[in-house]
C-alpha positions in Angstrom: 126.7 206.7 100.3 123.5 207.7 99.6 123.4 207.4 95.6 124.7 203.7 96.2 122.0 202.6 99.1 119.0 203.7 97.0 120.8 202.5 93.5 121.5 198.7 95.2 117.3 198.8 97.0 116.6 199.5 93.4 118.1 196.9 92.1 117.4 194.3 95.6 113.3 195.4 94.8 114.1 194.0 90.8 115.5 190.9 92.2 113.1 189.8 94.7 109.9 190.6 91.8 112.1 188.3 89.5 111.8 185.9 92.1 109.1 186.2 93.3 108.2 185.5 89.7 109.7 182.2 88.6 108.9 180.6 92.0 105.7 181.1 91.2 105.2 179.6 87.8 108.2 176.8 88.8 105.9 175.0 91.5 102.9 175.0 88.9 105.8 172.8 87.3 105.4 170.8 90.0 103.3 166.8 89.6 100.9 166.5 92.3 97.8 168.9 93.2 97.1 170.0 96.8 93.8 169.6 97.1 94.5 165.9 96.8 97.0 165.4 98.8 95.3 168.0 101.9 92.7 165.9 101.7 93.8 162.3 100.8 94.1 159.9 97.4 90.5 158.3 99.2 88.7 161.7 98.4 86.1 163.0 95.9 86.0 164.7 93.4 83.7 167.9 94.9 85.4 167.6 97.5 88.7 168.4 96.0 86.8 171.2 93.7 86.0 172.4 96.8 89.1 172.7 98.3 90.4 173.9 95.3 88.2 176.6 95.5 88.4 177.7 99.3 92.5 177.9 97.8 91.7 179.4 95.1 93.4 177.3 92.8 90.6 177.0 90.0 91.4 180.2 89.3 92.9 181.6 86.0 97.3 181.6 86.4 97.3 185.5 86.2 95.2 186.4 88.4 96.6 183.8 91.6 100.0 185.6 89.8 98.6 189.2 90.6 96.9 188.7 93.9 100.6 186.5 95.5 102.2 190.1 94.1 99.9 192.3 95.8 100.0 190.0 98.7 103.9 189.6 98.7 104.0 193.1 98.2 102.0 193.8 101.3 104.7 191.7 103.4 102.1 189.0 102.9 102.9 186.2 102.1 99.7 183.8 101.8 99.3 180.6 104.7 100.4 177.4 104.2 98.5 174.8 102.9 99.6 172.4 105.6 99.2 173.6 109.1 96.7 176.9 107.4 99.1 179.4 109.3 100.8 182.1 108.5 103.3 181.3 106.5 105.9 184.3 107.0 104.8 184.1 110.8 106.1 179.7 110.9 109.6 181.4 109.0 110.1 183.8 111.6 109.7 181.1 113.9 111.9 178.8 112.5 114.4 181.4 111.7 115.7 181.9 115.0 116.7 177.9 114.9 118.6 178.2 111.6 120.4 181.6 113.0 121.8 180.2 115.8 123.3 176.6 113.7 124.8 178.9 110.8 126.4 182.2 113.1 128.1 179.1 115.7 129.4 177.9 112.0 130.0 180.8 110.9 132.5 181.8 114.2 133.7 178.2 114.2 134.7 178.7 110.7 136.2 182.1 109.9 138.1 182.5 113.2 139.8 179.0 112.9 139.8 179.5 108.8 142.1 182.5 109.0 144.5 181.4 111.5 145.5 178.3 110.0 145.7 180.5 106.7 147.6 182.7 108.0 150.0 180.3 110.1 149.9 178.4 106.4 151.3 181.9 105.0 154.2 182.2 107.3 155.1 178.5 107.3 154.5 178.0 104.0 155.8 175.1 101.8 156.6 173.0 105.2 155.2 170.1 106.1 152.7 171.9 108.2 151.5 173.9 105.5 150.8 171.3 103.9 148.6 168.7 105.4 146.5 171.8 106.4 146.7 172.8 102.6 145.1 168.6 102.2 142.9 168.6 105.0 141.2 171.9 103.5 141.4 170.3 99.6 139.3 167.1 101.3 137.0 169.3 103.5 136.2 171.6 100.6 136.0 168.6 98.1 133.2 167.0 100.2 129.5 167.1 100.0 127.5 168.2 103.0 125.2 165.8 102.8 128.0 163.2 103.9 129.8 164.9 105.9 126.8 165.5 107.9 126.1 161.0 107.9 129.7 160.9 109.0 130.0 163.0 111.8 126.7 161.5 112.6 127.9 157.9 111.8 131.2 158.4 114.1 130.6 161.4 116.5 127.1 160.4 117.3 126.3 156.3 116.6 129.8 154.7 117.0 131.9 157.1 120.1 128.2 158.4 121.4 129.7 161.9 122.2 126.9 163.8 121.3 123.1 163.0 120.4 122.2 162.6 116.9 118.9 164.5 116.9 117.2 167.2 118.5 117.6 171.4 119.4 119.1 173.2 122.5 116.1 173.0 124.7 117.2 169.6 125.4 120.8 171.0 125.7 123.8 172.7 124.3 125.1 169.4 123.4 122.4 168.9 120.4 123.9 172.0 118.2 127.7 170.8 118.7 127.3 167.6 115.1 125.6 169.7 112.9 127.9 173.1 114.0 131.1 171.1 113.1 129.2 169.5 110.0 127.9 173.0 107.8 132.2 174.7 109.2 133.9 171.8 107.4 133.4 173.5 103.9 133.7 177.4 104.9 136.8 177.2 107.6 138.5 175.4 104.6 137.9 177.9 101.6 138.6 180.5 104.4 142.0 178.8 105.2 143.1 178.8 101.6 141.7 182.1 100.5 143.6 183.6 103.6 146.6 182.0 102.6 146.6 182.3 99.5 145.7 186.7 99.8 148.2 186.5 103.0 150.9 185.1 100.7 150.5 187.8 97.8 150.3 190.4 100.4 153.5 189.3 102.4 155.1 189.8 99.0 154.4 193.5 98.6 157.3 196.0 99.4 155.6 197.7 102.1 155.6 193.9 103.7 159.1 194.8 103.5 159.4 197.9 104.6 158.0 197.2 108.1 160.1 194.2 108.9 163.2 196.4 107.8 162.6 199.2 110.1 162.3 196.5 113.4 158.4 196.4 113.6 157.1 193.5 115.3 155.5 189.9 114.0 152.7 191.0 115.6 152.2 194.8 114.0 153.6 193.5 110.8 150.9 190.6 109.9 147.9 191.6 112.0 147.9 194.7 111.3 149.6 195.6 108.1 149.0 192.4 106.0 146.4 191.0 107.7 144.2 193.9 107.3 144.7 193.9 103.0 144.8 189.9 103.0 140.8 190.0 104.5 139.3 191.2 101.1 138.4 188.0 99.3 138.1 186.2 102.5 134.9 188.7 103.6 133.2 187.9 100.1 133.8 183.5 101.4 132.1 184.3 104.5 129.6 186.9 103.5 128.5 184.5 100.7 128.6 181.4 103.3 126.5 183.5 105.9 123.8 184.6 103.4 123.3 180.8 102.1 123.5 179.2 105.7 121.2 181.8 106.9 118.9 180.7 104.1 119.1 176.9 105.4 121.1 174.6 105.2 118.5 172.0 103.7 120.8 168.9 104.2 122.0 169.0 107.1 118.9 170.8 108.9 117.1 167.4 107.4 120.2 165.5 108.8 120.4 166.2 112.2 117.0 166.9 112.3 117.0 170.7 113.3 114.1 172.8 113.3 115.3 175.1 111.6 114.0 177.0 107.8 116.2 174.1 105.6 113.7 172.0 107.4 110.9 173.8 107.0 111.6 174.4 103.1 111.4 170.3 101.8 108.7 169.8 104.6 106.8 171.7 102.6 108.5 170.5 98.8 107.1 167.1 100.5 103.5 168.1 100.8 103.7 170.7 97.0 102.8 173.3 100.4 103.6 176.0 97.5 103.3 178.9 99.6 105.6 178.2 102.0 107.7 177.1 99.2 107.0 180.6 98.2 107.7 182.4 101.3 110.8 180.2 102.1 112.2 181.4 98.8 111.3 185.2 98.6 113.4 185.1 102.3 116.6 183.2 101.7 116.7 186.1 98.1 115.8 189.0 101.2 119.1 187.4 102.7 121.5 187.1 101.0 121.3 190.4 98.7 120.4 192.3 102.3 124.0 190.6 103.5 126.2 191.4 99.9 124.8 195.2 100.1 126.2 194.9 104.3 129.5 193.4 102.5 130.0 196.1 100.1 129.9 198.9 103.0 132.3 196.8 104.9 134.3 196.7 102.0 134.7 200.5 102.0 135.5 200.3 106.2 138.6 197.6 106.0 140.3 198.8 102.5 140.1 202.7 102.0 141.0 201.8 98.4 137.4 200.6 97.4 135.0 203.1 97.2 131.1 203.2 96.8 129.7 203.9 93.3 
């Protein structure tokens, strides 16, 4: 276990370094001058050059890169060009909103997805199975931004059941629409994965033996079959959770949800390089951490999996 974790930590450092390097140089491909954007189009050249010198943008690119890596290694992601606040401080301030939205959406999509997948596997090739899998296919195929606009229009604008824009400080009902929208695709994928994996496991000899011994439906399906069918579902849940925790950009933008997704979109519009770089690095670290945790969970759930 210790050797595995050390190896993964080394790989994680290399990945973070690669992401930091790619992000830094990609920022300078984007059109627009941050100093000019901060001062406005009417600012004179002297003022723009003074701001560029203050931000260190007048330095050679390799010096800026070395300074960026040195600060990032110390946990200092710089200060926002737009607000002059610490980047990490701002991200951590916004992250709880994204975490609340992501965890609530994943909880619903995981529980309902697994339950629907089990029912479809048990009632395979019936009208229930066919109908549920058709709906799941529609859910997988629907882009997130389109689903968000559709949900906001139907349940927020036409029916008026829930508010379209806002945060839970004004009431928990503000969570419903973005949570529903965010849960659609992972729920559909989890349902289809659970059904496929359960069908494979239910055809195994040990399941038929358990049924022949007269074990109850609960013991056969839940204790024996489901546990061995969960590995692909855990992979799906972990990848979706990592992505959602990194910021559901379009959903947060549509529903004006104050998470890191909305923060990143605002930073891109303002050419706020430090904030963009900080959000990308934060996202990479989340993905790496969750993947390591999932690898450990594999070995705990399925004894056949060894951490090598």
